N, C-alpha and C positions, 0 to 999 in steps of 0.2 A: 429334842436333843438336850433335855434338862440335865442329864448326867454329866455333861461337860460344860454346863453353864453357858450355853450358846443360844443365839436367837437369829432366826432367818426370816426376812420378809421379802416378798417378790412383788413387783409392780409391772403390769403389762398394760399399755395404753395405745389408743389409736385416735387420730384426729384428722378431720377433712375440712378444709377451708376453701370457700369459693368467693373470690373477690371480683365484684363487678362495679364498674364506674360508668355512669351515664354522662355524656358530654354534649352540650349544645352551645354552638357559637352563633351569636346574633350580630351580624356585621352591620355597620352603618351604611346608609345609602341615601342618595338624593339630597345631600347636604351641600351647602355653599360655605367654603372655608373663608377665613378672614381675608379680606382683600389685601393684595400685595401693594404697598404704597409706591414701591419702586417700579413695578410693572403692572399697573392697574388693568391692562388689557388681557393679562394672562387668565385663561379660562380654567375653571375647576373641572378636571376631567371626570370627577366622580359624580357631578351633578347629573341627575336624570337616570342614574344607574338603577338596576333592579337588585333587590336583596337576595342573598344566598344564605340559607340557614343550614350549616353543616352540623351533622351529628355524628357521634361515635359512641361505642359501647365496649371499651376494652375489658378483658376478663382474663384472670389467671387462677390456677388452682394449686393448692399445696396439700399434700397428703403425707402424714407422718405415722410411723410405728415406733413405739418406745418400749424398751425393756430395762428394768433396773432390779438389782439384787443388793440387799443390805445384810451383812453378816456381822454379829457382835459376839466376841468371846470373852467371858469373865467380866463383861461390862467395862473392859479396859482396852481391848483391841477391836478396831472397827474397820470393816472393809465395805466399800461400795463399788459396784461395777455396773456400767450401763452402756447401752448402744441405741442409736437412733437411725432410722431409715427414713430419709426425707426425699420426696419426689415433687419437683416443681415444674409447672408447665412453661416457665420462663426459659427452659433449655430444651434442646432437641431430645428425641427419644433415646438416642445413644448416650446422652450425658445427663439425663433427667434425674437419675437416682444418685444420692450420696449417702454413704455410711459413715457415722461419726461415733466412735467408741470413747469411753472414759473409764478411769479407775482411780480410786482414792483410798488412802490408808490413814488411820489416826490412832494415836497411842495416848491414853490418859495417864500422863506422868504423875498427876496428883494422886491417883489411886495406887500407883506403882511404888512411888518413893516418898510421898508427902502426905500419906493418909491421915496421920495423927498430928500434922503440923497446922495449927489454926491460922498461922500467918498466911499460908498459901490456900486460897479458896478454889483456884482452878489453874491447871497447867496441862496443856495438850499439844502434842506434836502432830503436824499434818503433812502428808505428801500426796500429790495428785498429778495425773496426766490425763489430758483429754483433747479431743478434736471437736471443733464446731464448724458449721457451714454457713456461708454468707451468700444471699441472693437478693437481699433487700436493696431498694434504691435504684434498681435497673428497670428498663422498659419491659413490658410484658412480652414483646415479640422481637427482641433484639437479634435472635438467631435466624429470623425468617426474612426473605426478600420482601420489601414493602415498596409501594408506589404511591406517590401523591400527585394530585392534579394541579397543573399550573394555573396561576391566577390570570387576570385579564391583562396584566402588563408583561406577561411572558407566554405568548402564543405563537403558533406557527402560521405564517401567511401562505395561502395557496390561492393565487389569483387575487380577487378582491375580498376573499373571505379569510377569517382568522379562526384557527382551531386550537383548542386546549390539548395538551399532551401530558402523558404520565411520566413523572420523574422518579427514577429509582433512588432508594436510600441505602446507606451503608449498612452492612450486616456481617456478622461472623457466625457461620453455621456450626462452628466447633466450640461455641461458648459453653463454659461449664462452671460448676460450683467453685467458689473461692473457699479455701479451708484454712483453719488456724489450729495448730497444735500447741497447747499450753502446758508447761511443766511448772509446778508450784511447790514450794516448801514453806510452811508457816508454823507459827507458835502462838497459841492463845494463852493468855495469862490473867490471873485475878488474885488480888491480895486484900486482906482486911475485910473479909466477907463481901468481896467484889466492890468495895468502896473505890478501889483502883482496878480497872480492867482494860483489856485491849488485845491487840494482836500485831504481829509483824510478819510480813510475807515477802519472799523473794521469788520472782517469776521470770520466765523466758517464754516468749511467744514466737512461733515461726509460721508465717503465712505464705502459702503457695497459691499459684494461679490467681494472683491479685486482679480483681475486676476494676477497670478504670477506662475512662474515655481518653484516647490518645490521638494525636494527629497522624495521618497517613500520607504517603507520597501521592501527589496528583496522578490520577490514572490507575492507581492500584485498587481502588474501590470506587464507590459512587458518591463519596463525600470527602471532606478534608479531615474529618475525625471519625473515630470508630470505637465502639465499646468492645473490649476484648480482655483476655487474660494476659497480663503483661509481665509477670515475674514473681519473685519471692521477696519477702520482707521479714525483718527480725525486730522484735521489741523485747527489751529487758529492763527490769527495774526493781524497786523496793517500795512496799507500802507499809505504813505504820499508822495505827490509830490507838488512841487512849481515851478512856472515859473515867472521870473522877467525880466523887461526891465529897468535896472539901468540908461541907457543913451539913449535918443531918441531925436536926433537933426537932422538938415537938412543934414549934411555931416557925422555924426557919430551915429551909433546905436550899442548898445551892449545888447544882450539877454543872459540869464543864466537860466538853469534848473537843478533841483536836485530831485531825487526820492529815497525813501528808503522803504524797506519792512522787517518787523520782523515776522518770522514764526516759529511755533513750531508744530511738528507732532508726533503722537504716535499711535501705534496699540491698539485698545480697545477690540478686541475679535478675537480669532482664533479657538475656539471650540464651537460646538453646546451645549455641556454640560460641566460645570466647572470641571476641574481636577487639584488639587493642585500639582500634580507631573509632570504636563506638563511644560517643560522648553522652548518651542518654536519650530520653524521650521528652519532647517538649509538652508541657501541660499548663493549665491555668491561663486560658485565653483572656485577653484584655482588649481595650479599645486601641484605635490607631491602625487597624488593618486586620484582615481575616487571618493572617498567619502570625500575629503578634502573641507570643506566649511569655509570661513572666516567670513561670515555674519549670521545674525539670524533675523527672525521675532519673536518678543517676546512682550507679552502684557505689556503695560506701557512704551515701548521704541519706538524710531523712527525706521521706516523700514530700514532694512539692517544694523542695529547696529553691530559693529564688535565683534566677539566672539574669544578672544585671550588669550594667556599666558602672564603673566607679566614678562618681560625680566629683568634679573639681569645684572648689569654693573660692570666692574672693577673700584674700588674706586680710583685707581691711575691714570689710563689712560682714564677712562670714556668710554672705548670701551665695546660693548656688549660681554658677555661670551657665547660661543656657547653651546646650549642645556642646559642652566642653567636658570631656572625660579623659581619664588616665589611659595612656597607651601601654597596657600591661605587657604586651609581648614585644614592645620596643621596635616595631617595624616601621614607625613613622606615619602610621595612619590608623584611624579608628574603624575597626570592622567588627563583625560578630565574634571574631577570635579574641577580642578584648573583654568580652563578657566573662564574669566569674560567678561562682556559686557562693551565695551569701545568705546566712540566717535561714529560718524555717518557720512555718506557721505553728507547729506543735510545741507546747510548753515543755520545759525540762522538769518543772516542779508544779504540782497541783496541791492545794491545801484547803481545808475547811475548818471552821470554828463554830461551835454552838454553845450556848449557855442558858440555863433556866434557873430562876430564883422564885421560890414560893415563900411568902411571909404571911402567916395567918390565912386570911381569905383572899390575899392578893397573889397574883403570879405575873412574872415578867420574863420574856425570853428574846433572844436574838440568834440569828444564824447568818453566817458569812462564808464566802469562799474566795479563792484567788488563784492566779497563775503567774509563773515567773519563767521568762526565757522564750516567750512566744512573740513572733513578729508578724505584721500584716502589711500587705501592699495596699496603700490608700488610693484606690482607683477614682474615688470621688474627687480628690485633689488633682490627680493627673489629668482627668478628663475636663474638669470644670474650673480649675485654678489657673487658667491660661486665658490670654486675651482673645484667642479665637473663639472660645466658648462664651465669653462675655458679650462680644459684639458679633452678632450673626449677620449673614449676607444682606438682610433687608434693614439693617441699622436699628433693630430693637436691642436694648440693653437687657440681657437675660440675667437670671440669678446665677451666681457663680460661687466658687469656694473662696473664702477669705485668704487661702494660701497664696493667691495671686499677689497679695501685698508683700509676701516674703520673697517671691521669686521673680516677678515681672516677666514670666515666660510668655512667649507669643503662642506656643503650641503648634508650630508649623513644621516640625520635624518628628519623624517616627521615633528616633532614639530617645527623645525626652521621656516617652512613656516607660522606657526600660532603665531609667536611672535608679540607682540605689537610694537616691534622696527620698523616694516615695516608700521605702521600706522602713516602717516605724516600729519602735518597741511598743508592744501591746500588752506588757505585763500589767496586772491589775489586782485590786482587791475590792470586793463588793460586799456591802451590807445588804443581804437578801431580804431579811424579814425582821421586823420588830413587832412583838405582840404583848399585850397587857390585858389582864382580865381580873374581875372581882366576883366572888361568889357571895351572894346575899343570903344564902341558906334558905330556910323555910319561910314562905310568904303565904298570904291569903289563909291565915289561921292554920298554918302548918299543912296546907293541902297541896302545896307545890314548892318547887325549888327554882330559884332564879339566879342566872349567871349572865353577866355582861362582859363582852370582850371587844377589843379593837386591834387592828393590825395594819401595818404598812409593808407592802412588798416593793422590791427594787428601790431601796431607800437612797443609796448613793454609790458611786463608783470612784475610786481613786486610781488614776492612771496618767501616764504621759502621752498616751495615744490621742491624736487630734481628731479622730473620727467620732461617729456617734456612739459606738459600743464596741469595745475591744473583744467581746465574747460572741458577738452576733454575726460575725462574718462567715463566709463559706468555709468548708473544710480545706479548700485549696489555698486559703490565705489571701483571697482577693476580696476586698471590702467595697461593695458598690450596691446601690439601690436596695438597702436593707430596710426592714421595718423596725423602727425603734421600739424597745421594750417599754411598756407603759408602767408608770408608778400607780399602784392600786391601793386605795384606802378602804378599809372595811370596818364596819361596826355591826356587831351581832348581839342577839339576846337569845338565851336558851331558857325555856320555861317547861319544867317537867312536873307532871301531876302524878 
C-alpha cells in the first residue's frame, strides 16, 4: 500500500505455560520442649510421636493466544488494535476463558504542525482503551471443593480409639477472571533536540469482578473467609514525567528525571441489588480474635479503608487512654456502631527522582522514590506494645514493642486492637540507590579496558512511620511480621579485552 504511504504489520502469537510447585513439609517430632517452671510436672504431649512427612504438588496451566495489528498512515497517524484470549486452569471450565481487546490511536503533531520548528523535537497525542485480565495471586484450586486431614489434636473418638477426619474448605465454584478496562489520553513532548522531554497522561480504570478474600457468615460455607468476585472499583488519575539534560558538554554531562502520579480509587459496587442497610465487607484480619477485621470494602471509599474506633487522649499528657473511645452515635455506649471509616493504605501521590552526572572518566548517579497520603495499621505495636505480650503466663519477659512506653496498655480488651491510634501516616521518601564509577580506559598495554564501580542500595528512608518499613507492608495496609529490606553494598570491576 505504498501509493497511500501506509504500512501494516500483523503479529499472531501463542503461549503455553505449565506451573508446577513441589512442596515437602518435614514436621518436628519426639522433642522435649523447655520445661515450664510454673508447672514442672506438665508433660510434653509431642514427645515420642512419629514423624509425618506431607507432600504436595500443586499445578496450574495458562494458555494464551495473541493477535495484534499496527497500521501507520503518512507516518503521522498510527493505529494499534489487539486482542488476547487467555485460559487459566485456576477457574472452572465455564469461566476459564477470558477475552481482552485493546485499541490505541496516535497523532504525530510534530510532523503535522511543527515540522520546520527546531524548538519542538517531538509532539505526539495518544488515545487508548483496553481490557486486561487478572488471575495472579490466587490459589490454584479455589473453585474446587477441597478437604484436609485433621491433625492429632482434632480427632473423632470412637470407643477407646481416635480417628482422623477430613475437613472441607471454602470454595466458590463460580470464580472468574477479574478484568480492568483502562481509558487513557496522553501527550508526549520534546524540546531543544530532546534536551527536555517527557509525557503527561490522564487515565481512568474500571475494574469489575474484583477478586478478594472476604469473610462469610458462619454456616454459609466451610470457613469464615472465602475467595470470590466481590464487586467493581474505579481508579482515575494523572501521570507526569520529565527528563532533562541541563548540562551537555564534552567533559561534563548532567541528566535529571522526575515523575509523579496522582491517583484516586474507590469501590463503586459490591451488590447485585442495591441495599441501603449494607455497610460493606470486612477485610484485613488482625489479632485479637478470629473475626477481628481492621479494614472494609465500602462503596464510595478506597479499598481496605480502615474501620476503627476514635481514640480518646489524655488532655494533659497527650497519651491515649486505654479502652476509651468517642461515642460517635451519642447513644451512651461504645459498640460496633461507633466505628468509622478512616484513611486508607493506598497513596494519593507517588513520585520518583533520578539524576546522573558524568565528568571526564567519572560517573555518579542517584535514584529515589516516595509516596504521600498512605497510611498503615501497625499491628506489631497493637500485638506487642501491651503488657499482656511483655509478660507471658509463665512469667518470662518477652520482647515487645517500645510503643508500650507511650500507651501503658494492658492489652486485655478486643477494642484496643481496633483503635485509630494504630493507624499511622506512612508517607515516605527513599533514597534507593547511589552509584559511582571510574573508567581507567586502556590498560595492559592497550590490550584491555578497566572500569571500577560501587553502589549502595536502600540507602535511607525519611518517614514518620514508627514501623520497620512504610513500603514493605501488605497491600491490605496491615504491617506485621515483615522481612526488613537489606542495605546492600556492592563493589565491581569490569575488564574487557
